[in-house]
N, C-alpha and C positions, 0 to 999 in steps of 0.2 A: 291855154292849151293849143290854140290854133295860130299863135303869133307868127310862126314861120310859114304858114299857108297864106300867101298874099291874097289880097282881094281877088276872088275868083267866082265865076258863076257855078262852080262845082261844089261850093260849100254854103250851107245855110245853117247859121248858129242860132239857137233859141236862147234869148237872154231876157228873162230868166228861163231856166230849163222848164219844159212843159211836162205836166203829169201824163203818164202813159201806163198802159197795162202791157206786159211783155209775156209772150209764150216762151218760157224758158225750158220747159220739159222737152219739147222737140229739139231744142238747140243743144241741150246737154244729155240727150238720150244715150249717148255712148257711155256715159258714166254709170248707167243702170243696166247695161246689157248683161252683166254677170250676176245680177240680183237673184237670190234664191239658190245659187249654185254651191255656195259654201256658207256655213253658219256664221252669223254676225253676233258679236257680243252685245250685251245690253248697253254697255258703255258706248259702243260705236253707234248703236241705234239712237241713244239719247243725244250724243254730242255730234253725230254726223250731220253733214250739210243736208238741209231739207230743200228740195226743189219742187215747187208747186207747178201745176199746169199753167197757171197765170200768176204773175208777180207784179206788184206795183213798182213803178220806177219813174225816172225823170229822163227825158230825152234832151241831150245836149245839142245835137246837130244831125243834119243830113249831109252826107258827102257822096259825091258821084265817083264811081270807079271808072277807070279808063275803058271799060266794056260798055259803059252807058248806064249801068245799074246804080240805083241809089242804095246807100247803106246807112242805117241809123246808129248813132252812138248813144247808148242808154246806160244809166247808172242805176243799179238795184242794190238794196240792202238785203242780203241773203242770210238767213238764220240757221242755227242748228235745230234739230227736232225738238229739243227742250226749250228753245228760245233763250238759252243762257249765253250763247255766243252768236256773233254776227260779223259779217264782213261786207264792206262796200265793194261792189264789183262792176267793172265796165264791160259792156258787151257791144260788139259790132254785129248788127242784125239786119236781115232783109226786111223790107216793108211789111210783108205778111205776118211777121212776128210781133209787130208793134201796133197797138190800138190807142188812139188819143182818148183821154178821159174828158 
């Protein structure tokens, strides 16, 4: 993934990725701003993406932005409400949204 990012003090890769807990709800809060405004079908409730306050994940790396801030690259398996569907998602997150387990 980082092959084209030459050896640099701005990148720290975890090999293997380390287990973390991620605060996804604050990160994706924009997706829930309209909750309750219109009826949602039972199918949507069952198969819709479920975002928990904290989510287990694996941190792949820290990378430093040109502003000096560190950004964490994390992979999480996010499921539907009924756990019948899931998708692996990558998130770029600030340090306060990542907790090492």
